[in-house]
N, CA, C and O atoms as a CHARMM CRD file, in Angstrom:
* protein
*
  224
    1    1 MET  N     -2.70400   1.60400  -4.10700 PROA 1      0.00000
    2    1 MET  CA    -2.51700   0.14200  -4.25100 PROA 1      0.00000
    3    1 MET  C     -3.56100  -0.68000  -3.76200 PROA 1      0.00000
    4    1 MET  O     -3.93300  -0.55300  -2.59600 PROA 1      0.00000
    5    2 TRP  N     -4.14200  -1.61500  -4.62100 PROA 2      0.00000
    6    2 TRP  CA    -5.08200  -2.66800  -4.23300 PROA 2      0.00000
    7    2 TRP  C     -4.82700  -3.81800  -4.39600 PROA 2      0.00000
    8    2 TRP  O     -3.95400  -3.99400  -5.24500 PROA 2      0.00000
    9    3 PRO  N     -5.28600  -4.85300  -3.86300 PROA 3      0.00000
   10    3 PRO  CA    -4.86600  -6.36100  -4.05800 PROA 3      0.00000
   11    3 PRO  C     -5.91700  -6.71500  -5.38600 PROA 3      0.00000
   12    3 PRO  O     -7.04000  -6.22500  -5.50500 PROA 3      0.00000
   13    4 ARG  N     -5.38000  -7.53200  -6.20100 PROA 4      0.00000
   14    4 ARG  CA    -5.83000  -8.18000  -7.45800 PROA 4      0.00000
   15    4 ARG  C     -7.49500  -8.33600  -7.01500 PROA 4      0.00000
   16    4 ARG  O     -8.34300  -7.87100  -7.77700 PROA 4      0.00000
   17    5 SER  N     -7.79800  -8.84100  -6.07100 PROA 5      0.00000
   18    5 SER  CA    -9.09600  -9.44300  -6.01000 PROA 5      0.00000
   19    5 SER  C    -10.24400  -8.21100  -5.85200 PROA 5      0.00000
   20    5 SER  O    -11.42800  -8.41000  -6.12100 PROA 5      0.00000
   21    6 VAL  N     -9.80400  -7.10100  -5.44600 PROA 6      0.00000
   22    6 VAL  CA   -10.61400  -5.92200  -5.43600 PROA 6      0.00000
   23    6 VAL  C    -11.10400  -5.66300  -6.81100 PROA 6      0.00000
   24    6 VAL  O    -12.30200  -5.49200  -7.03700 PROA 6      0.00000
   25    7 LEU  N    -10.02400  -5.62400  -7.90300 PROA 7      0.00000
   26    7 LEU  CA   -10.53800  -5.08400  -9.11600 PROA 7      0.00000
   27    7 LEU  C    -11.11500  -6.53800  -9.81500 PROA 7      0.00000
   28    7 LEU  O    -11.76400  -6.47000 -10.85800 PROA 7      0.00000
   29    8 ALA  N    -10.88400  -7.62200  -9.28100 PROA 8      0.00000
   30    8 ALA  CA   -11.32600  -8.89700 -10.24700 PROA 8      0.00000
   31    8 ALA  C    -12.54300  -9.39800  -9.75200 PROA 8      0.00000
   32    8 ALA  O    -12.81700 -10.59800  -9.72900 PROA 8      0.00000
   33    9 ASP  N    -13.25700  -8.51900  -9.36600 PROA 9      0.00000
   34    9 ASP  CA   -14.83900  -9.13800  -8.81600 PROA 9      0.00000
   35    9 ASP  C    -15.81400  -9.23700  -9.90300 PROA 9      0.00000
   36    9 ASP  O    -16.98400  -9.40500  -9.55900 PROA 9      0.00000
   37   10 GLY  N    -15.52200  -9.15700 -11.26600 PROA 10     0.00000
   38   10 GLY  CA   -16.32600  -9.10000 -12.27200 PROA 10     0.00000
   39   10 GLY  C    -17.42100  -8.14700 -12.44300 PROA 10     0.00000
   40   10 GLY  O    -18.17600  -8.23300 -13.41200 PROA 10     0.00000
   41   11 ALA  N    -17.58000  -6.99000 -11.30000 PROA 11     0.00000
   42   11 ALA  CA   -18.42900  -5.79600 -11.64300 PROA 11     0.00000
   43   11 ALA  C    -18.23900  -4.77400 -12.37500 PROA 11     0.00000
   44   11 ALA  O    -19.11800  -3.91700 -12.46500 PROA 11     0.00000
   45   12 ASP  N    -17.08800  -4.67300 -13.01900 PROA 12     0.00000
   46   12 ASP  CA   -16.56400  -3.56900 -13.68600 PROA 12     0.00000
   47   12 ASP  C    -15.98500  -4.32500 -14.99400 PROA 12     0.00000
   48   12 ASP  O    -14.90600  -4.91600 -14.96600 PROA 12     0.00000
   49   13 GLU  N    -16.85000  -4.24600 -16.20600 PROA 13     0.00000
   50   13 GLU  CA   -16.76700  -4.97100 -17.31700 PROA 13     0.00000
   51   13 GLU  C    -15.31600  -4.18000 -17.70000 PROA 13     0.00000
   52   13 GLU  O    -14.37700  -4.89700 -18.04700 PROA 13     0.00000
   53   14 GLU  N    -15.14900  -2.93900 -17.65200 PROA 14     0.00000
   54   14 GLU  CA   -14.08700  -2.16000 -18.35100 PROA 14     0.00000
   55   14 GLU  C    -12.80600  -2.33700 -17.40600 PROA 14     0.00000
   56   14 GLU  O    -11.99300  -1.42700 -17.57000 PROA 14     0.00000
   57   15 ALA  N    -12.51700  -3.08600 -16.66300 PROA 15     0.00000
   58   15 ALA  CA   -11.37400  -3.32400 -15.60700 PROA 15     0.00000
   59   15 ALA  C    -10.31200  -3.37800 -16.55700 PROA 15     0.00000
   60   15 ALA  O    -10.31500  -3.96800 -17.63800 PROA 15     0.00000
   61   16 PRO  N     -9.20500  -2.55300 -15.92800 PROA 16     0.00000
   62   16 PRO  CA    -7.98500  -2.43400 -16.52600 PROA 16     0.00000
   63   16 PRO  C     -7.16800  -3.97100 -16.57200 PROA 16     0.00000
   64   16 PRO  O     -7.33200  -4.71800 -15.60700 PROA 16     0.00000
   65   17 ASP  N     -6.45000  -4.33400 -17.50800 PROA 17     0.00000
   66   17 ASP  CA    -5.67900  -5.50900 -17.84300 PROA 17     0.00000
   67   17 ASP  C     -4.38400  -5.31900 -16.84700 PROA 17     0.00000
   68   17 ASP  O     -3.40400  -4.60200 -17.05000 PROA 17     0.00000
   69   18 LEU  N     -4.67700  -6.24200 -15.60700 PROA 18     0.00000
   70   18 LEU  CA    -3.57900  -5.92900 -14.45700 PROA 18     0.00000
   71   18 LEU  C     -2.28600  -6.59500 -15.09500 PROA 18     0.00000
   72   18 LEU  O     -1.18800  -6.44000 -14.56000 PROA 18     0.00000
   73   19 ASP  N     -2.43500  -7.28400 -16.16700 PROA 19     0.00000
   74   19 ASP  CA    -1.09800  -7.98900 -16.43800 PROA 19     0.00000
   75   19 ASP  C     -0.45100  -7.07300 -17.35300 PROA 19     0.00000
   76   19 ASP  O      0.58800  -7.50200 -17.85500 PROA 19     0.00000
   77   20 ASP  N     -0.87700  -5.74600 -17.73200 PROA 20     0.00000
   78   20 ASP  CA    -0.20000  -4.73900 -18.57100 PROA 20     0.00000
   79   20 ASP  C      1.11800  -4.18700 -17.99600 PROA 20     0.00000
   80   20 ASP  O      1.08700  -3.24500 -17.20500 PROA 20     0.00000
   81   21 VAL  N      2.28700  -4.76200 -18.38600 PROA 21     0.00000
   82   21 VAL  CA     3.34500  -4.14700 -17.73300 PROA 21     0.00000
   83   21 VAL  C      3.79200  -2.79800 -17.87500 PROA 21     0.00000
   84   21 VAL  O      4.64700  -2.30300 -17.14100 PROA 21     0.00000
   85   22 GLU  N      3.19700  -2.16800 -18.85900 PROA 22     0.00000
   86   22 GLU  CA     3.46800  -0.77300 -19.09500 PROA 22     0.00000
   87   22 GLU  C      2.80200   0.03900 -18.22300 PROA 22     0.00000
   88   22 GLU  O      3.27300   1.15600 -18.01100 PROA 22     0.00000
   89   23 ARG  N      1.68400  -0.34200 -17.61200 PROA 23     0.00000
   90   23 ARG  CA     0.83600   0.32700 -16.87400 PROA 23     0.00000
   91   23 ARG  C      0.85300  -0.04600 -15.32500 PROA 23     0.00000
   92   23 ARG  O      0.60600   0.78700 -14.45400 PROA 23     0.00000
   93   24 PHE  N      1.12500  -1.20100 -15.10000 PROA 24     0.00000
   94   24 PHE  CA     1.05400  -1.54600 -13.57600 PROA 24     0.00000
   95   24 PHE  C      2.46800  -2.27000 -13.21900 PROA 24     0.00000
   96   24 PHE  O      3.01600  -2.84400 -14.16000 PROA 24     0.00000
   97   25 ARG  N      3.03500  -2.29400 -12.09600 PROA 25     0.00000
   98   25 ARG  CA     4.00000  -2.92600 -11.49000 PROA 25     0.00000
   99   25 ARG  C      3.55400  -3.59600 -10.40300 PROA 25     0.00000
  100   25 ARG  O      2.79000  -3.18000  -9.53200 PROA 25     0.00000
  101   26 TRP  N      4.19300  -4.90400 -10.51900 PROA 26     0.00000
  102   26 TRP  CA     3.57000  -6.04100  -9.44800 PROA 26     0.00000
  103   26 TRP  C      4.74300  -5.68300  -8.22200 PROA 26     0.00000
  104   26 TRP  O      5.93600  -5.40500  -8.35200 PROA 26     0.00000
  105   27 LEU  N      3.94000  -5.80300  -7.04800 PROA 27     0.00000
  106   27 LEU  CA     4.67800  -5.46800  -5.69200 PROA 27     0.00000
  107   27 LEU  C      4.29100  -6.85400  -4.95400 PROA 27     0.00000
  108   27 LEU  O      3.20800  -7.41500  -5.11900 PROA 27     0.00000
  109   28 ASP  N      5.22100  -7.28100  -4.20200 PROA 28     0.00000
  110   28 ASP  CA     5.29000  -8.51400  -3.36000 PROA 28     0.00000
  111   28 ASP  C      4.30600  -8.30100  -2.30200 PROA 28     0.00000
  112   28 ASP  O      4.39600  -7.17200  -1.82000 PROA 28     0.00000
  113   29 GLY  N      3.45200  -8.98700  -1.82400 PROA 29     0.00000
  114   29 GLY  CA     2.61100  -8.93000  -0.77700 PROA 29     0.00000
  115   29 GLY  C      3.11200  -8.73200   0.64400 PROA 29     0.00000
  116   29 GLY  O      2.37500  -8.55600   1.61500 PROA 29     0.00000
  117   30 ASP  N      4.65800  -8.78400   0.67400 PROA 30     0.00000
  118   30 ASP  CA     5.01900  -8.67700   2.16300 PROA 30     0.00000
  119   30 ASP  C      5.04600  -7.37300   2.63600 PROA 30     0.00000
  120   30 ASP  O      5.26900  -6.54400   1.75300 PROA 30     0.00000
  121   31 SER  N      4.89700  -6.96300   3.68200 PROA 31     0.00000
  122   31 SER  CA     4.80300  -5.59500   4.45900 PROA 31     0.00000
  123   31 SER  C      5.70000  -5.24500   5.24000 PROA 31     0.00000
  124   31 SER  O      5.84900  -4.07100   5.58100 PROA 31     0.00000
  125   32 ARG  N      6.45900  -6.24100   5.65800 PROA 32     0.00000
  126   32 ARG  CA     7.45400  -6.03500   6.65700 PROA 32     0.00000
  127   32 ARG  C      8.44100  -4.88500   6.79800 PROA 32     0.00000
  128   32 ARG  O      8.80900  -4.24000   7.78000 PROA 32     0.00000
  129   33 ASP  N      8.81400  -4.82600   5.25100 PROA 33     0.00000
  130   33 ASP  CA     9.88000  -3.53800   4.80800 PROA 33     0.00000
  131   33 ASP  C      8.93600  -2.12500   5.28400 PROA 33     0.00000
  132   33 ASP  O      9.37100  -1.24800   6.03000 PROA 33     0.00000
  133   34 GLY  N      7.66800  -2.13600   4.71900 PROA 34     0.00000
  134   34 GLY  CA     6.89400  -0.94700   4.80100 PROA 34     0.00000
  135   34 GLY  C      6.73100  -0.74800   6.36600 PROA 34     0.00000
  136   34 GLY  O      7.06400   0.32500   6.87100 PROA 34     0.00000
  137   35 TYR  N      6.29200  -1.63500   7.02400 PROA 35     0.00000
  138   35 TYR  CA     6.04600  -1.55500   8.51500 PROA 35     0.00000
  139   35 TYR  C      7.27800  -0.90000   9.30200 PROA 35     0.00000
  140   35 TYR  O      7.25500  -0.12000  10.25500 PROA 35     0.00000
  141   36 ARG  N      8.20900  -1.37800   8.70500 PROA 36     0.00000
  142   36 ARG  CA     9.55500  -1.02200   9.67900 PROA 36     0.00000
  143   36 ARG  C      9.91500   0.45200   9.24900 PROA 36     0.00000
  144   36 ARG  O     10.37000   1.23000  10.08800 PROA 36     0.00000
  145   37 ASP  N      9.67500   0.90000   7.71700 PROA 37     0.00000
  146   37 ASP  CA     9.77600   2.24800   7.42300 PROA 37     0.00000
  147   37 ASP  C      8.92200   3.12300   8.19800 PROA 37     0.00000
  148   37 ASP  O      9.37700   4.16900   8.66100 PROA 37     0.00000
  149   38 MET  N      7.44200   2.69400   8.41500 PROA 38     0.00000
  150   38 MET  CA     6.56100   3.51500   9.08600 PROA 38     0.00000
  151   38 MET  C      7.11300   3.67000  10.54700 PROA 38     0.00000
  152   38 MET  O      7.25800   4.78000  11.06000 PROA 38     0.00000
  153   39 VAL  N      7.41100   2.50500  11.18300 PROA 39     0.00000
  154   39 VAL  CA     7.98000   2.77500  12.71800 PROA 39     0.00000
  155   39 VAL  C      9.13800   3.78000  12.48400 PROA 39     0.00000
  156   39 VAL  O      9.17400   4.77800  13.20400 PROA 39     0.00000
  157   40 GLU  N     10.04700   3.60500  11.57600 PROA 40     0.00000
  158   40 GLU  CA    11.34100   4.67200  11.76100 PROA 40     0.00000
  159   40 GLU  C     10.67000   5.93700  11.45000 PROA 40     0.00000
  160   40 GLU  O     11.06700   6.91200  12.08700 PROA 40     0.00000
  161   41 PHE  N      9.79600   6.10300  10.65500 PROA 41     0.00000
  162   41 PHE  CA     9.22800   7.42700  10.26000 PROA 41     0.00000
  163   41 PHE  C      8.49800   8.14400  11.61300 PROA 41     0.00000
  164   41 PHE  O      8.69000   9.34100  11.82900 PROA 41     0.00000
  165   42 THR  N      7.67000   7.34600  12.48300 PROA 42     0.00000
  166   42 THR  CA     7.14500   7.86900  13.42500 PROA 42     0.00000
  167   42 THR  C      8.03400   8.20800  14.62700 PROA 42     0.00000
  168   42 THR  O      7.63500   8.88800  15.57200 PROA 42     0.00000
  169   43 ASP  N      9.20300   7.71300  14.53200 PROA 43     0.00000
  170   43 ASP  CA    10.13300   8.18400  15.50300 PROA 43     0.00000
  171   43 ASP  C     10.83200   9.33600  15.28200 PROA 43     0.00000
  172   43 ASP  O     11.58800   9.88500  16.08300 PROA 43     0.00000
  173   44 THR  N     10.51700   9.74200  14.00200 PROA 44     0.00000
  174   44 THR  CA    11.00700  11.18900  13.61100 PROA 44     0.00000
  175   44 THR  C     10.11500  12.42400  13.97300 PROA 44     0.00000
  176   44 THR  O     10.45100  13.60700  13.91900 PROA 44     0.00000
  177   45 VAL  N      9.02700  11.95500  14.31500 PROA 45     0.00000
  178   45 VAL  CA     8.07100  12.94400  14.36900 PROA 45     0.00000
  179   45 VAL  C      8.11300  13.52400  15.76300 PROA 45     0.00000
  180   45 VAL  O      7.93700  12.70800  16.66800 PROA 45     0.00000
  181   46 PRO  N      8.33100  14.89700  16.13300 PROA 46     0.00000
  182   46 PRO  CA     8.64700  15.44300  17.26900 PROA 46     0.00000
  183   46 PRO  C      7.47300  15.69600  18.25400 PROA 46     0.00000
  184   46 PRO  O      7.60800  15.73700  19.47600 PROA 46     0.00000
  185   47 ASP  N      6.24600  15.86800  17.54600 PROA 47     0.00000
  186   47 ASP  CA     5.18700  16.17500  18.55300 PROA 47     0.00000
  187   47 ASP  C      4.57100  15.01100  18.95400 PROA 47     0.00000
  188   47 ASP  O      3.91600  14.31500  18.17900 PROA 47     0.00000
  189   48 ASP  N      4.78200  14.69900  20.39400 PROA 48     0.00000
  190   48 ASP  CA     4.27900  13.27700  20.93100 PROA 48     0.00000
  191   48 ASP  C      2.73800  13.20500  20.95800 PROA 48     0.00000
  192   48 ASP  O      2.28700  12.16100  21.43000 PROA 48     0.00000
  193   49 ARG  N      1.96900  14.00400  20.59300 PROA 49     0.00000
  194   49 ARG  CA     0.45300  13.91500  20.30200 PROA 49     0.00000
  195   49 ARG  C      0.21600  13.39500  18.73300 PROA 49     0.00000
  196   49 ARG  O     -0.86000  12.93100  18.35700 PROA 49     0.00000
  197   50 LEU  N      1.10300  13.50800  18.08300 PROA 50     0.00000
  198   50 LEU  CA     0.96200  13.24700  16.48400 PROA 50     0.00000
  199   50 LEU  C      1.51400  12.07600  16.14300 PROA 50     0.00000
  200   50 LEU  O      1.19600  11.41100  15.15700 PROA 50     0.00000
  201   51 ALA  N      2.49300  11.75500  17.08700 PROA 51     0.00000
  202   51 ALA  CA     3.28500  10.31000  16.63300 PROA 51     0.00000
  203   51 ALA  C      2.46700   9.07400  16.57500 PROA 51     0.00000
  204   51 ALA  O      2.66000   8.18000  15.75100 PROA 51     0.00000
  205   52 PRO  N      1.52000   9.06300  17.50900 PROA 52     0.00000
  206   52 PRO  CA     0.71400   7.91400  17.44800 PROA 52     0.00000
  207   52 PRO  C     -0.30000   7.79100  16.49200 PROA 52     0.00000
  208   52 PRO  O     -0.80800   6.71800  16.16500 PROA 52     0.00000
  209   53 ARG  N     -0.61800   8.98400  16.00500 PROA 53     0.00000
  210   53 ARG  CA    -1.56100   9.11500  14.79700 PROA 53     0.00000
  211   53 ARG  C     -0.82100   8.82000  13.65200 PROA 53     0.00000
  212   53 ARG  O     -1.55700   8.25500  12.84300 PROA 53     0.00000
  213   54 ALA  N      0.40200   8.96700  13.20100 PROA 54     0.00000
  214   54 ALA  CA     1.20400   8.93900  12.10000 PROA 54     0.00000
  215   54 ALA  C      1.53500   7.43000  11.72500 PROA 54     0.00000
  216   54 ALA  O      1.70200   7.16200  10.53500 PROA 54     0.00000
  217   55 GLY  N      1.64000   6.39800  12.72100 PROA 55     0.00000
  218   55 GLY  CA     1.67400   5.25400  12.25300 PROA 55     0.00000
  219   55 GLY  C      1.73900   4.22800  13.42800 PROA 55     0.00000
  220   55 GLY  O      1.19300   4.56100  14.47900 PROA 55     0.00000
  221   56 PRO  N      2.39500   2.93500  13.34700 PROA 56     0.00000
  222   56 PRO  CA     2.20600   2.04400  14.37400 PROA 56     0.00000
  223   56 PRO  C      2.31800   2.44800  15.69300 PROA 56     0.00000
  224   56 PRO  O      2.14600   1.63700  16.60400 PROA 56     0.00000
């Protein structure tokens, strides 16, 4: 997943049509839900050495 600005810099003349609803799905920029999911996931990692590397 990339922000629109990364693909819309004009360097690639064959950049995909970002408005093509058959190819792309719009995602809101809010990451709070994703952050909470990552926190919950890291709580399930049993190895204390790996848990900090798995997320926040």
